[in-house]
N, C-alpha and C positions, 0 to 999 in steps of 0.2 A: 518887771516882775519883782515882787517882794519875797522875803524869806518863806512866808507861808505858801505862796504859789510854788516856789521851788520844791519845798518838801512834798507838796501834793503832786506836782509834776513827776518827780523822781519816783514816788510811790506808785502812781498809776502806770508809769512807764514799765516798772518791774512786773506788775501784774499782767500788763499786755504782752510783755516780752515772754513771760512764762506761757501764756496762752498761745502766742504765735509759734513758739518753739514746739509746743505740744501738737498743734495743728500740722506743722511741717514734719512731724515725726521725729524730731530731734530729742524731745524729752517725753517721758511717760509721766502720768499723773502721780505715780508713786516714786519717782526719782527725787532724791534729796534736793537737787538744784531747783526743781519745780516747786517743791514744798517751801523751800527757803525764800525763793523769789516772791511767792505769794504771801508768806508770813511777813517779811520785811516790807514789801510793797503795801499790803493792806494796813499794816501798822503805821506806816508813814502817811498814807492817805487818811487814815482815821485821825492821826495827830493834827494834820492840816485842817480837817473838818472840825475838830475840837477848837482849834485856834480861831477858826472862822465862825464858830458857834452855829454850825449848820447840822441840826439834829438828824435829818434823814440819812445823810452820808456818814454821820457818826455811827448810827445803827448798822448801816450796810457794811461799812469797812470794819467796824468792830466785830461783827459776826464773822466776816470773812477772815479776819485775823485769828479769831478763836478756832474756827474750823481748820485753818492752816496749822495752828498750834497742836490741835488734836491729831492731825495727820503726822506732824513731826514726832509727837510722842509715840504714835503707833509705829512709825518708821524705826525709832530708837529701840523699841521693844523687839522688833523683828530682827534687827541686826545687832 
């Protein structure tokens, strides 16, 4: 695996980890850890997609990162 693969792998792992912890009842969708895992994971997956020049996933992960950023800003306003 090359560097781009590792960036994408780690990013997708973080997104899936957040999802699995949510399904298992360990994290709620409004927990800071859930939000940060999604934000960093989506950002890394988006970066890997940019480096691979794969537009569909640039759009998907970019929007996912933006939504996560909005969630983080809402979280910060709440606390």
